C-alpha positions in Angstrom: 0.1 0.0 0.1 1.3 3.2 -0.9 0.3 7.0 0.4 1.8 9.6 -2.8 1.0 13.5 -1.9 1.8 15.3 -4.9 2.5 18.9 -4.0 3.3 22.6 -5.3 6.0 24.8 -3.8 3.8 27.4 -0.5 1.0 25.3 -0.6 -1.1 25.8 2.4 -3.7 23.3 1.2 -0.9 20.7 0.3 1.1 21.4 4.1 -3.1 20.8 5.3 -3.0 17.2 3.4 0.2 16.5 4.9 -1.1 17.5 8.6 -3.7 15.0 8.4 -1.7 12.2 6.9 0.9 12.8 9.8 -1.8 12.7 12.7 -3.8 9.8 12.1 0.0 8.5 11.0 0.5 7.5 8.1 3.7 7.2 6.3 3.9 8.8 2.3 6.1 9.8 -0.2 5.8 13.3 -1.6 6.8 14.5 -4.8 6.9 18.4 -6.0 5.8 18.8 -9.7 6.6 22.2 -9.9 10.4 20.9 -9.8 10.3 17.6 -11.1 8.8 17.5 -14.9 8.4 13.4 -14.3 6.4 14.0 -11.3 3.9 16.3 -13.3 3.6 13.8 -16.4 2.9 11.4 -14.1 0.2 12.6 -11.8 -1.3 13.9 -15.0 -1.5 10.1 -16.4 -2.8 8.9 -13.0 -5.7 11.7 -13.2 -6.2 10.8 -16.5 -6.8 7.0 -15.7 -9.1 7.3 -12.8 -11.1 10.0 -15.4 -10.2 13.1 -13.6 -10.5 16.5 -15.8 -6.3 17.6 -15.9 -8.1 21.3 -17.7 -7.2 23.3 -13.9 -5.0 21.0 -11.5 -6.0 21.7 -8.0 -2.9 21.1 -5.4 -2.1 18.6 -4.1 -2.8 15.4 -5.5 -3.5 12.5 -3.3 -2.8 8.9 -4.4 -4.0 6.6 -1.7 -3.2 2.7 -3.2 -4.9 3.9 -6.8 -7.4 6.4 -4.9 -7.1 9.8 -6.7 -7.8 12.8 -4.7 -7.8 16.5 -6.4 -7.0 19.1 -4.1 -7.2 19.4 0.0 -10.3 17.1 0.8 -10.2 15.7 4.1 -13.5 13.7 4.6 -12.6 12.3 1.1 -8.2 11.8 2.5 -10.6 10.0 5.7 -13.1 7.5 3.7 -10.1 6.7 1.4 -7.9 5.9 4.8 -10.5 4.2 5.4 -11.9 2.2 2.3 -8.3 1.0 2.2 -7.1 0.4 6.0 -4.6 2.3 6.4 -7.2 4.6 9.0 -6.4 2.9 12.9 -9.6 3.7 14.1 
């Protein structure tokens, strides 16, 4: 199981998403898509594969073991973590 946060520099919503994961003791990888063209392309491909619009991408984008979450939505993050059995509650 993996959790990836695709972020941009100086992004309050990215920081909020990472804080939720840290509070729940969820290990995650973070990639700044402004610093890596490869990771930027990767997140666009994953969003397209998930049927999400890539016309306007709002950071962060989370990949919770295949569940793609576009933008910061605490409830969706917690729901995806529960669905994947990553949340201990």
